[in-house]
C-alpha positions as CSV (number, residue, x, y, z in Angstrom):
1,X,0.0,0.0,0.0
2,X,2.8,2.3,0.9
3,X,4.5,1.7,-2.5
4,X,1.3,2.7,-4.3
5,X,1.2,5.9,-2.2
6,X,4.8,6.7,-3.2
7,X,4.1,6.0,-6.8
8,X,1.0,8.2,-6.7
9,X,3.0,11.0,-5.0
10,X,5.8,10.6,-7.6
11,X,3.3,10.7,-10.4
12,X,1.5,13.7,-8.9
13,X,4.9,15.5,-8.4
14,X,5.8,14.8,-12.1
15,X,2.4,16.1,-13.3
16,X,2.7,19.2,-11.1
17,X,6.2,19.8,-12.4
18,X,5.0,19.5,-15.9
19,X,2.0,21.8,-15.2
20,X,4.4,24.3,-13.6
21,X,6.6,24.3,-16.6
22,X,3.7,24.8,-19.0
23,X,2.4,27.6,-16.8
24,X,5.8,29.3,-16.9
25,X,5.9,28.9,-20.6
26,X,2.4,30.4,-21.0
27,X,3.3,33.4,-18.8
28,X,6.4,34.0,-20.9
29,X,4.4,33.9,-24.2
30,X,1.8,36.1,-22.6
31,X,4.4,38.7,-21.7
32,X,6.0,38.6,-25.1
33,X,2.7,39.0,-26.8
34,X,1.7,41.9,-24.5
35,X,5.0,43.6,-25.2
36,X,4.6,43.1,-29.0
37,X,1.0,44.4,-28.8
38,X,2.3,47.6,-27.1
39,X,5.0,48.0,-29.7
40,X,2.5,47.6,-32.5
41,X,0.1,50.1,-31.0
42,X,2.9,52.6,-30.7
43,X,3.9,52.0,-34.3
44,X,0.3,52.4,-35.4
45,X,0.0,55.7,-33.5
46,X,3.2,57.0,-35.1
47,X,2.0,55.9,-38.6
48,X,-1.3,57.6,-38.0
49,X,0.5,60.8,-36.9
50,X,2.8,60.6,-39.9
51,X,-0.3,60.1,-42.2
52,X,-1.9,63.2,-40.8
53,X,1.2,65.2,-41.4
54,X,1.5,64.0,-45.0
55,X,-2.2,64.9,-45.6
56,X,-1.5,68.4,-44.3
57,X,1.6,68.8,-46.4
58,X,-0.3,67.5,-49.4
59,X,-3.1,70.1,-48.8
60,X,-0.5,72.9,-48.5
61,X,1.2,71.8,-51.8
62,X,-2.1,71.7,-53.6
63,X,-2.9,75.2,-52.4
64,X,0.5,76.4,-53.6
65,X,0.0,74.8,-57.0
66,X,-3.4,76.5,-57.3
67,X,-1.8,79.8,-56.5
68,X,1.0,79.2,-59.0
69,X,-1.6,78.2,-61.6
70,X,-3.6,81.4,-61.0
71,X,-0.4,83.5,-61.3
72,X,0.6,81.8,-64.5
73,X,-2.9,82.4,-65.9
74,X,-2.7,86.1,-65.0
75,X,0.8,86.4,-66.6
76,X,-0.4,84.6,-69.8
77,X,-3.4,86.9,-70.0
78,X,-1.0,89.9,-70.0
79,X,1.0,88.6,-73.0
80,X,-0.3,90.1,-76.2
81,X,-1.4,87.7,-78.8
82,X,0.7,87.5,-81.9
83,X,-1.1,87.5,-85.3
């Protein structure tokens, strides 16, 4: 009977050790994924900010092009036509 108890305890210790290892591995993967998630959120925020800056720059360039086009049209209108 005592041998069965020792075998049961040994088996239980082995299972607990295995479970402990799996739990440690799960916690490690969880931490790595949490860290990666944070990094990806930061990258997304930075990309979003950069996208907004590019849109603003694009709008400014379009306005400058419209101004330049208007000036060019005004200059062309001043040039006399040659017959």
